[in-house]
C-alpha positions in Angstrom: 71.2 34.4 10.4 70.2 37.1 7.8 69.3 40.6 8.9 65.5 40.2 8.5 65.6 37.0 10.6 67.7 38.7 13.2 65.2 41.5 13.5 62.4 38.9 14.0 64.4 37.1 16.6 64.9 40.2 18.7 61.5 41.9 18.1 59.2 42.2 21.1 55.9 40.2 20.8 53.8 43.2 21.6 53.0 46.3 19.5 55.4 49.0 20.5 53.5 51.6 18.6 50.8 51.5 21.3 53.3 53.2 23.6 53.7 56.3 21.4 50.2 56.6 20.0 49.0 60.2 19.5 46.8 61.3 22.5 43.7 61.7 20.2 44.0 58.2 18.8 44.6 56.8 22.2 41.4 58.5 23.5 39.4 57.1 20.6 40.7 53.6 21.4 39.9 54.0 25.1 36.4 55.2 24.4 35.7 52.2 22.1 37.1 49.7 24.6 35.3 51.4 27.5 32.0 51.1 25.8 32.6 47.4 25.2 33.8 46.8 28.8 30.7 48.5 30.3 28.4 46.5 28.0 30.2 43.2 28.8 30.0 43.8 32.6 26.3 44.9 32.4 25.2 42.0 30.3 27.2 39.2 32.0 27.7 40.1 35.7 24.4 40.3 37.6 26.1 42.2 40.5 27.4 44.9 38.1 24.0 45.2 36.4 22.4 45.8 39.9 25.0 48.4 40.7 24.4 50.2 37.4 20.7 50.2 38.0 21.0 51.5 41.5 23.1 54.3 40.2 20.7 55.1 37.4 23.0 54.4 34.5 23.3 51.9 31.7 26.2 51.4 29.2 24.3 53.7 26.8 24.8 56.6 29.1 28.6 56.7 28.2 29.1 59.3 25.4 32.6 60.5 26.3 35.4 59.3 28.5 34.5 61.9 31.1 31.1 60.3 31.5 32.7 57.5 33.5 32.3 59.7 36.6 28.6 58.8 36.6 29.2 55.1 36.9 29.5 53.2 40.3 32.8 52.4 42.0 33.9 48.9 42.6 35.9 47.9 45.7 37.3 44.9 47.6 34.0 44.4 49.3 32.4 43.7 46.0 34.9 40.8 45.4 34.5 39.5 48.9 30.7 39.6 48.7 30.7 37.7 45.4 33.3 35.1 46.5 34.5 33.1 44.7 33.3 33.4 41.1 30.2 35.6 40.9 31.9 38.6 39.4 33.3 36.5 36.5 31.8 37.7 33.2 32.4 34.4 31.3 31.4 30.8 31.8 33.6 28.7 34.2 35.0 26.6 31.3 36.6 29.8 29.7 38.6 30.5 32.9 42.2 29.2 32.5 43.7 30.5 35.7 42.7 32.0 39.1 44.8 34.0 41.5 43.8 35.1 45.0 44.9 37.2 48.0 45.9 35.5 51.2 42.5 36.2 52.9 44.1 37.2 56.2 41.4 39.8 56.8 38.5 37.7 55.7 37.5 35.9 52.5 40.3 36.0 49.9 40.0 38.2 46.8 39.7 35.8 43.8 40.5 36.9 40.3 40.1 35.0 37.0 41.7 35.1 33.6 40.8 33.8 30.2 43.5 32.7 27.7 43.2 36.2 26.1 43.7 37.9 29.5 46.9 35.9 30.1 48.2 36.9 26.7 47.5 40.6 27.4 49.1 40.3 30.9 52.2 38.7 29.5 52.5 41.4 26.7 52.1 44.3 29.2 54.7 42.8 31.5 57.0 42.4 28.5 56.3 46.0 27.6 57.0 47.1 31.2 60.3 45.2 31.3 61.5 46.7 28.0 60.7 50.2 29.4 62.8 49.3 32.4 65.8 48.6 30.2 65.5 44.8 30.1 66.4 43.0 26.9 65.9 39.4 25.6 69.6 38.7 26.3 69.1 39.3 30.1 68.9 36.7 32.8 65.9 37.5 35.0 66.0 36.4 38.6 62.4 36.4 40.0 62.1 36.5 43.8 58.4 37.5 43.9 56.3 34.8 45.4 54.8 32.2 43.0 51.4 30.6 43.5 48.1 32.5 44.1 50.0 35.8 44.5 50.2 37.4 41.0 53.8 38.8 41.3 55.9 35.7 40.5 53.9 34.4 37.5 53.2 37.8 36.2 56.9 38.7 36.0 57.7 35.2 34.8 55.3 35.3 31.8 56.4 38.8 30.8 60.1 37.9 30.9 59.5 34.7 28.9 57.4 36.7 26.3 60.4 39.0 25.9 62.6 36.0 25.4 64.7 36.3 28.5 66.3 33.4 30.5 64.1 33.2 33.6 65.3 31.9 37.0 62.0 31.3 38.9 63.3 31.2 42.5 60.3 32.7 44.3 60.8 34.1 47.9 62.8 32.8 50.8 66.1 31.0 51.2 67.9 34.3 50.7 71.4 32.9 51.0 70.7 30.4 48.2 69.2 33.3 46.1 72.4 35.3 46.5 74.5 32.3 45.5 72.3 31.7 42.4 72.5 35.3 41.3 76.3 35.2 41.6 76.7 31.9 39.9 74.2 32.5 37.1 75.2 36.2 36.5 71.6 37.4 36.7 71.2 40.9 35.2 67.7 41.6 36.4 66.1 41.2 39.8 62.3 41.2 40.3 61.0 41.3 43.8 59.6 43.6 46.5 61.9 46.5 47.4 62.0 45.3 51.1 63.1 41.9 50.0 65.7 43.4 47.7 67.1 45.1 50.8 67.2 41.8 52.6 69.1 40.3 49.6 71.6 43.1 49.8 72.1 42.6 53.5 72.6 38.8 53.1 75.1 39.4 50.2 77.1 41.8 52.3 77.1 39.4 55.3 78.3 36.6 53.1 81.3 38.7 52.1 80.2 39.3 48.5 81.7 42.8 47.6 79.5 45.4 46.0 79.8 45.0 42.3 80.4 41.3 42.4 76.9 40.6 41.3 76.0 41.2 37.6 72.7 42.9 38.5 72.0 45.9 36.2 68.2 46.4 36.6 65.9 45.9 39.6 62.1 45.8 38.9 60.5 46.4 42.3 56.9 46.6 43.3 54.0 45.2 45.3 54.5 47.7 48.2 55.0 51.5 48.5 58.6 52.6 48.6 60.4 55.9 48.8 63.1 57.7 46.8 65.4 57.2 49.8 64.8 53.4 49.5 65.6 53.6 45.7 68.9 55.3 46.5 69.7 52.7 49.1 69.0 49.8 46.7 70.9 51.3 43.8 73.9 52.0 46.0 74.0 48.6 47.7 73.1 46.4 44.7 74.7 48.4 42.0 71.6 48.5 39.8 69.0 50.9 38.5 65.9 50.5 40.7 62.7 50.7 38.6 59.2 51.0 40.1 56.5 48.8 38.8 52.8 48.9 39.7 49.9 46.5 39.5 47.2 44.8 41.6 45.5 41.5 41.3 42.0 43.0 41.0 43.0 44.8 37.8 45.5 42.4 36.3 48.6 41.9 38.4 52.0 43.5 37.9 52.4 45.4 34.6 49.5 47.9 34.9 52.2 50.6 34.9 56.0 50.8 35.0 58.7 53.4 35.1 61.1 53.7 32.2 64.8 54.2 32.6 64.1 58.0 33.1 62.7 57.1 36.6 60.2 59.9 36.3 56.9 58.3 37.0 55.2 55.1 36.0 53.8 54.9 32.5 50.2 53.7 32.8 49.2 51.5 29.9 46.2 53.5 28.8 45.3 51.3 25.8 44.2 48.7 28.4 43.3 50.8 31.5 41.4 54.1 32.2 43.0 55.9 35.1 41.3 58.5 37.3 42.3 60.2 40.5 39.5 61.1 42.9 39.2 62.8 46.2 39.2 60.0 48.8 36.5 61.8 50.9 34.1 63.2 48.3 35.0 60.7 45.5 34.8 63.5 43.0 37.3 63.3 40.1 40.4 65.5 40.5 42.3 67.2 37.6 45.7 66.0 36.4 48.4 66.9 38.8 46.3 66.8 42.0 46.9 64.1 44.6 44.2 61.7 45.5 43.1 58.0 45.3 43.9 56.1 42.1 40.8 54.6 40.4 41.2 52.1 37.5 38.8 50.7 34.9 39.9 47.8 32.8 39.5 48.2 29.0 40.4 44.7 27.8 39.9 42.3 30.7 37.5 39.6 29.6 37.1 37.3 32.6 36.8 40.0 35.3 36.0 43.4 34.0 36.5 46.1 36.7 34.6 49.4 36.6 36.1 52.2 38.5 38.0 50.1 41.0 39.1 52.0 44.1 42.8 51.0 44.5 43.1 53.0 47.8 46.6 54.0 46.5 47.5 57.7 46.9 49.2 59.3 43.9 48.7 61.8 41.1 48.8 61.7 37.3 50.7 63.7 34.8 50.6 63.9 31.0 53.8 66.0 30.8 56.1 64.6 28.1 58.6 62.0 29.1 62.1 62.0 27.6 61.6 58.4 26.5 58.8 59.5 24.0 56.0 57.3 25.5 52.7 59.2 25.3 50.8 57.5 28.1 50.0 59.3 31.3 52.4 58.7 34.2 51.4 57.6 37.7 53.7 59.4 40.0 55.2 57.4 42.9 52.5 56.0 45.2 53.1 57.7 48.6 50.8 55.4 50.6 47.4 53.8 50.8 44.2 55.5 52.0 43.5 52.4 54.1 47.1 52.3 55.4 46.9 55.9 56.6 47.3 56.2 60.4 45.6 59.1 62.2 47.7 59.7 65.3 46.3 62.4 67.6 44.8 64.1 64.6 47.8 63.9 62.3 47.7 61.8 59.1 50.8 59.6 58.8 51.7 57.1 56.1 54.4 54.4 56.6 56.2 55.7 53.5 56.6 59.1 55.2 58.4 57.4 58.1 60.5 55.4 55.7 61.6 58.5 53.8 62.9 60.0 57.1 64.7 56.8 58.2 66.4 55.5 55.1 69.9 56.9 54.7 70.2 58.3 58.2 73.7 57.7 59.5 74.1 55.0 62.1 70.9 53.1 61.3 70.1 50.3 58.9 67.0 50.7 56.6 64.9 48.3 58.6 62.0 49.5 60.7 58.6 48.7 62.2 55.9 51.0 63.4 54.0 49.9 66.5 50.6 51.4 67.3 49.2 51.2 70.8 46.4 53.0 72.8 47.1 54.5 76.2 44.2 56.1 78.1 42.1 56.5 75.0 45.0 58.2 73.1 46.7 56.5 70.1 50.5 56.2 70.4 53.1 55.5 67.8 56.5 53.9 68.4 59.1 53.3 65.8 61.6 50.5 66.1 64.7 51.2 64.1 67.8 49.1 63.8 71.3 50.4 64.3 73.8 49.8 61.5 76.2 46.8 61.9 79.2 49.1 62.2 77.6 51.6 64.5 78.4 51.7 68.3 76.2 49.4 70.3 76.5 50.8 73.8 73.5 52.2 75.6 74.6 55.8 75.3 75.1 55.5 71.5 71.7 53.8 71.0 70.0 56.5 73.1 71.6 59.2 70.9 70.4 57.5 67.7 66.9 57.1 69.2 66.8 60.8 70.1 68.0 61.9 66.6 65.4 59.7 64.8 62.7 61.0 67.2 63.7 64.6 66.4 63.7 64.0 62.7 60.3 62.4 62.6 58.9 65.3 64.7 60.4 68.0 62.5 59.6 66.3 59.2 56.2 64.7 59.8 55.0 66.7 62.8 54.3 63.9 65.2 55.9 62.9 68.5 56.7 59.3 68.9 58.8 56.9 70.9 61.8 55.4 69.2 63.7 52.3 70.1 67.1 51.6 68.6 67.3 47.9 68.1 70.4 45.7 67.6 71.2 44.4 64.2 68.8 41.6 63.2 66.2 42.4 65.8 63.7 44.1 63.3 61.8 41.4 61.4 63.0 40.8 57.8 60.7 40.6 54.8 60.5 37.4 52.7 58.0 39.1 50.4 55.7 42.1 51.2 57.0 43.9 54.2 54.8 44.3 57.3 55.7 47.8 58.3 52.9 48.5 60.9 52.1 46.3 63.9 48.7 47.6 65.3 48.3 46.6 68.9 45.6 49.1 69.8 43.0 46.4 70.1 45.1 44.8 72.8 45.3 47.9 74.9 41.9 49.5 74.3 
């Protein structure tokens, strides 16, 4: 193979210049695409046209990027109220794929894609994987769920676009997954961080020593996770743990991703407009302030989203990254506005509890928060699991429970009950972890 052919064979199928575009050029591109998106939604989605009219705006009111603040928000309720296809902006015969949420809290959230949308998604996932340190020579083991959930197929299309060998295992059958990773010498693991922890635990229980797996990179997302969890995964799996962000309503995984600097997720601004707003007033916040992430799609054809409220709590920064990418970075999501628990007047996020627990001596990184109501007062209990090599007698478990209780009180400021469970008693994740069990309706 000659040198020119070799370059073509290893070149990514997306335009890498988009990642280092000067800020002024990027803003001009965003404004042009935003105008097109607003017009597309207004002209082709009756619900969006009604919302614009109710708010007193039309696409022509947008003169600058800052004018987006005058346009209405979109939320999950809009998708549920227009179930299944009434928010689609193209005829049904132009939709080549749909994905959906599980619908456990009501009607599922249904999202659609044109062929062009699928190509953009694959390219952005490929871009994200490259930033994470993945190359076309890697073997990518995908343990995100396949099917209506966007995680599996999103990662799959991105890795194939990059030219990787893909192992499409999906979730579950963890012992078999560990065997395949060892036998195939997979370099890259894509799954939720809680399931990666489950994989590490099963590998250790199977007698596979640390370092026996060929894993080099882990691309973990679909749920909030902490720096403590990152350290735990990197130590136990011997890889670099990279955070990836996305949501079905916007595209799927690949909306933003960390690079190997692990210093925040690069948000792909040539395809999305990012805002952070105050969750109470809904007023835009300046760069650097923490609030709710709001995203407008700039290239989505089938389902354009205008100011979608993600409910994810984070902040944005445009400080230069050592990797040279010019896009703003979304700092680690610390929780969700709708996941926030208010316990006796104190705001608590599950990720705050996780950051206290992970890495504590004597306990494994598995936990569950149980909410109850006693005499009109909300109560929080935390079930933690003692480490396999920790003492299991009652006195030792009581000491661990007291230590965890003290650390939660001193770090978060809330008193709670703590139960130290035996190894294996805290439920394991086969996909997204269920960290909070709310039983207040049973005791109210």
